[in-house]
C-alpha positions in Angstrom: 219.3 -67.4 -126.4 217.1 -66.8 -123.4 216.2 -69.5 -121.0 212.9 -68.9 -119.1 212.9 -70.8 -115.7 209.3 -71.6 -114.6 209.2 -72.7 -111.0 205.6 -73.9 -111.1 206.4 -76.1 -114.2 209.3 -77.7 -112.3 207.2 -78.4 -109.3 204.4 -80.0 -111.4 207.1 -82.1 -113.3 208.7 -83.3 -110.0 205.4 -84.3 -108.5 204.3 -86.1 -111.6 207.6 -88.0 -111.7 207.2 -88.9 -108.1 203.7 -90.4 -108.9 204.9 -92.1 -111.9 207.9 -93.6 -110.3 205.7 -95.3 -107.7 204.0 -96.9 -110.6 206.8 -97.7 -112.8 210.1 -98.3 -110.8 209.0 -101.5 -109.3 206.5 -102.7 -112.1 206.7 -106.5 -112.8 207.1 -106.1 -116.5 210.1 -103.9 -116.2 211.7 -106.4 -113.9 211.2 -109.1 -116.4 212.8 -106.9 -119.1 215.8 -106.6 -116.8 216.1 -102.7 -117.4 218.7 -101.2 -115.0 217.4 -98.6 -112.4 219.1 -95.7 -114.1 217.2 -96.5 -117.3 214.0 -96.8 -115.4 214.5 -93.5 -113.8 215.2 -91.8 -117.2 212.1 -93.3 -118.6 210.1 -91.9 -115.7 211.6 -88.6 -116.1 211.0 -88.6 -119.9 207.3 -89.6 -119.6 206.6 -87.0 -116.9 208.2 -84.3 -119.0 206.0 -85.3 -122.0 202.8 -85.4 -119.7 203.3 -82.2 -118.0 204.1 -80.3 -121.4 201.3 -81.9 -123.4 198.5 -82.6 -121.0 198.5 -78.8 -119.9 198.4 -79.6 -116.2 197.7 -76.6 -114.1 200.6 -75.4 -111.7 200.8 -76.7 -108.3 199.9 -73.9 -105.9 202.0 -74.3 -102.6 204.4 -72.3 -100.6 208.0 -73.2 -100.9 208.2 -74.7 -97.6 209.9 -78.1 -96.8 207.0 -79.4 -94.9 204.3 -79.1 -97.5 206.8 -80.3 -100.2 207.6 -83.5 -98.4 203.9 -84.1 -97.5 202.9 -83.9 -101.2 205.8 -85.8 -102.4 204.9 -88.7 -100.0 201.3 -88.5 -101.0 202.1 -88.7 -104.7 204.3 -91.6 -104.0 201.6 -93.4 -102.1 199.1 -92.7 -105.0 201.6 -94.2 -107.5 202.2 -97.3 -105.2 198.6 -97.9 -104.9 198.3 -97.9 -108.6 201.2 -100.2 -108.9 199.4 -102.5 -106.3 196.7 -103.2 -108.8 199.4 -104.4 -111.4 201.0 -106.6 -108.9 197.7 -108.2 -108.2 197.2 -108.8 -111.9 200.7 -110.7 -112.3 200.0 -112.5 -109.0 196.9 -114.0 -110.6 199.2 -115.7 -113.3 201.5 -116.9 -110.6 198.8 -118.3 -108.5 197.6 -120.3 -111.5 201.1 -121.5 -112.3 201.9 -122.5 -108.7 198.5 -124.3 -108.6 199.3 -126.3 -111.8 202.8 -127.1 -110.5 201.6 -128.5 -107.2 199.0 -130.8 -109.0 201.3 -131.9 -111.8 204.3 -132.4 -109.5 206.6 -129.9 -110.9 207.0 -128.1 -107.5 210.0 -130.1 -106.7 212.0 -128.5 -109.6 212.6 -124.7 -109.2 213.7 -122.1 -111.9 214.7 -118.6 -111.5 211.7 -116.3 -111.7 212.6 -112.9 -113.0 209.5 -111.3 -111.7 209.9 -112.1 -108.0 213.6 -112.5 -108.1 213.3 -115.8 -106.5 213.3 -119.5 -107.6 209.8 -120.7 -108.5 208.6 -123.9 -110.1 208.6 -124.4 -113.9 204.9 -123.5 -114.8 204.8 -120.5 -112.6 207.9 -119.1 -114.1 206.5 -119.7 -117.6 203.2 -118.1 -116.6 205.0 -115.0 -115.3 206.7 -114.6 -118.7 203.6 -115.4 -120.6 201.9 -112.5 -118.4 204.5 -110.0 -119.5 204.2 -111.0 -123.2 200.4 -110.7 -123.0 200.9 -107.3 -121.3 202.5 -105.9 -124.3 200.7 -107.9 -127.0 197.4 -106.8 -125.7 198.4 -103.2 -125.6 197.9 -103.0 -121.9 201.0 -100.8 -121.5 199.5 -98.1 -123.6 196.3 -98.4 -121.6 198.3 -98.0 -118.4 199.8 -94.7 -119.6 196.4 -93.5 -120.7 195.1 -94.6 -117.3 197.8 -92.6 -115.5 197.2 -89.6 -117.6 193.6 -89.9 -116.5 194.6 -90.0 -113.0 196.1 -86.7 -113.3 192.7 -85.4 -114.1 190.7 -87.1 -111.6 193.4 -86.7 -108.8 195.4 -83.5 -109.7 198.9 -83.2 -108.7 199.0 -81.9 -105.1 196.2 -83.9 -103.9 196.5 -85.5 -100.6 196.4 -89.3 -100.3 193.4 -90.8 -98.9 193.5 -94.5 -97.8 190.9 -96.6 -99.9 188.2 -98.6 -98.2 189.6 -102.1 -96.7 186.9 -104.0 -98.6 188.0 -102.6 -101.9 191.7 -103.8 -101.2 190.2 -107.2 -99.8 188.0 -107.7 -103.1 191.3 -106.9 -105.3 193.0 -109.7 -103.4 190.1 -112.0 -104.2 191.0 -111.5 -107.9 194.1 -113.5 -107.4 192.1 -116.6 -106.4 189.1 -116.1 -108.7 190.7 -115.3 -111.9 193.8 -117.4 -111.2 191.8 -120.4 -110.7 189.8 -119.6 -113.7 193.0 -119.3 -115.8 194.1 -122.8 -114.8 190.6 -124.4 -114.5 190.7 -126.6 -117.7 193.9 -128.3 -116.6 193.0 -128.5 -112.9 189.7 -130.1 -113.7 191.3 -132.8 -115.9 194.0 -133.5 -113.3 191.2 -134.0 -110.8 189.7 -136.6 -113.0 193.0 -138.3 -113.3 193.5 -138.3 -109.4 190.1 -139.9 -109.1 190.8 -142.5 -111.7 194.2 -143.3 -110.1 192.7 -143.5 -106.6 189.9 -145.9 -108.0 192.7 -148.2 -109.5 194.9 -148.0 -106.5 191.8 -149.0 -104.4 191.4 -152.2 -106.3 195.0 -152.8 -106.9 196.7 -152.2 -103.6 200.0 -153.8 -104.7 200.5 -151.1 -107.4 203.0 -148.4 -106.9 200.7 -145.4 -107.2 203.4 -142.7 -107.0 205.4 -144.1 -109.7 202.3 -144.5 -111.9 200.6 -141.2 -111.1 203.5 -138.8 -111.8 204.1 -139.5 -115.5 200.4 -139.7 -116.2 199.7 -136.3 -114.4 202.6 -134.8 -116.3 201.5 -136.0 -119.8 197.9 -135.1 -119.1 198.6 -131.9 -117.5 200.9 -130.5 -120.2 198.7 -131.8 -123.1 195.7 -130.1 -121.6 197.6 -126.8 -120.8 198.9 -126.9 -124.3 195.4 -127.3 -125.8 193.8 -124.5 -123.5 196.7 -122.0 -123.9 195.1 -120.5 -127.1 192.0 -119.8 -125.1 193.4 -117.9 -122.2 192.9 -114.7 -124.0 189.5 -113.7 -122.6 190.6 -114.6 -119.1 193.8 -112.6 -119.4 191.7 -109.6 -120.6 189.6 -109.9 -117.5 192.8 -109.8 -115.3 194.2 -106.7 -116.9 190.8 -105.1 -116.9 190.6 -105.5 -113.1 193.7 -103.3 -112.9 191.7 -100.3 -114.4 188.4 -101.1 -112.6 190.4 -100.9 -109.4 191.9 -97.5 -110.4 188.5 -96.2 -111.2 187.1 -97.2 -108.0 190.0 -95.7 -106.0 189.5 -92.4 -107.9 
């Protein structure tokens, strides 16, 4: 049995794995699944080998010098990190909606461990993070992400130098957190606003009433009921949130 060693294929595979590692190693949905780092690295290498073998990528033409290799490795890592940035923005929109509801309902005084941020966060924010991961897989976004990464290899061939995107493009992506995050929690926030208004009118006329003792259970009951009622209608908003990831990738390329 003869083994043929192709140096150009190895260089292409290494650069592809570096770009993919910038996207996947710190991806929020892999953190929730609790995959160990060794398994994530094996997943990156396996997907890179499949892409390089099946996509018929052209060989990377460069001299075998340390300087150019390091520069291209850093460039590929930066491209992958920029793609991962859009994923973090999408999941941050869910976290923003959950934190806004926790603040209005009053659940921010009780914290749970959030597997996405590896910190303790309020109840609804942690729940929204897990729902985001469930929607990510149930809406087939993970397959779209891999297809988008394969498309990036065509638009930005391996060995391309990283160029910093426009600041307004990054700022507009940060605005996605607030616009789509508020849109995700808008029905519940609006009903809680009506409850706050009604309680303030009652407390104005009955000043001897304990507003804090009365408002907390009412907001919890109303907030959870409206949230449960509107949970089945979050699909279109979640689709817009995940679509913003691929729109950002297209604008960057």
